[in-house]
C-alpha positions in Angstrom: -19.8 -10.2 -1.5 -16.4 -8.5 -1.9 -15.8 -5.0 -0.7 -13.4 -2.8 -2.6 -11.9 0.5 -1.4 -11.8 3.7 -3.5 -10.4 6.9 -2.1 -12.6 9.9 -1.6 -12.0 13.0 -3.7 -11.1 14.9 -0.5 -8.3 12.4 0.3 -7.0 12.6 -3.3 -7.1 16.4 -3.1 -5.1 16.3 0.1 -2.5 14.2 -1.7 -2.3 16.8 -4.4 -4.5 15.2 -7.1 -7.0 17.4 -9.0 -10.1 16.0 -10.6 -10.5 16.3 -14.4 -13.1 15.3 -17.0 -13.8 11.6 -17.5 -16.2 9.5 -19.4 -19.3 8.0 -17.7 -18.4 5.3 -15.2 -15.0 6.8 -14.3 -13.6 9.5 -12.1 -10.1 10.8 -13.0 -7.6 12.6 -10.8 -4.1 13.8 -11.7 -1.1 15.5 -10.2 2.4 16.5 -11.4 5.3 14.3 -10.5 9.0 15.0 -10.5 9.4 13.7 -14.0 5.8 13.8 -15.5 2.2 13.3 -14.5 0.5 10.8 -12.2 -3.1 9.8 -12.9 -5.5 7.7 -10.9 -8.7 6.5 -12.6 -11.5 5.1 -10.4 -14.1 3.0 -12.1 -17.7 2.4 -10.9 -17.0 -1.4 -10.6 -14.4 -0.8 -7.9 -11.3 -1.1 -10.1 -8.6 1.5 -10.4 -5.8 2.3 -12.7 -2.6 4.2 -11.9 -0.9 5.7 -14.9 2.3 7.8 -15.1 3.2 9.8 -18.1 7.0 10.4 -18.3 8.8 12.2 -21.1 5.9 11.6 -23.5 5.5 7.9 -22.7 2.6 6.4 -20.8 3.6 3.9 -18.1 0.9 1.6 -16.7 1.8 1.1 -13.1 -1.3 -0.8 -11.8 -4.8 -1.9 -12.7 -7.0 -3.7 -10.2 -8.6 -3.3 -6.9 -7.5 -2.6 -3.3 -9.3 -3.4 -0.1 -8.4 -0.4 2.1 -6.7 3.0 2.3 -3.7 1.3 3.9 -3.4 -1.1 0.9 -3.6 1.9 -1.5 -0.8 3.7 0.4 1.4 0.6 0.1 0.6 0.4 -3.6 1.5 4.1 -4.1 4.8 3.6 -2.3 5.5 0.5 -4.5 5.2 2.6 -7.7 7.2 5.4 -6.1 4.3 7.8 -5.7 4.0 9.9 -2.6 1.3 8.6 -0.3 1.1 11.5 2.1 -0.1 15.1 1.6 2.5 17.4 0.2 4.2 19.7 2.7 3.2 23.2 2.1 4.3 26.5 3.7 0.7 26.9 5.0 1.1 23.8 7.2 4.6 24.8 8.4 4.9 26.4 11.8 5.4 30.2 11.6 8.3 31.8 13.4 7.6 35.0 15.3 
């Protein structure tokens, strides 16, 4: 039996993705990018799709499965998506 990895909503939220409505059998998360919108669709069967909308065109970056969070991070880097939480002022050290 194969085991496939899908990221938890909390991890996707930390990476800047927000959940939005999806049909049965799917969970969808999206975040703005420098030039458009990045969307991750998680399917109940373990597959995922990465989509990026840029200037009105939908680009399909990936469809398939990954085995671990590390593999997902590599995949995100390969399609030029940040694979770390965004840096915010709340996490920056405060000067006295």
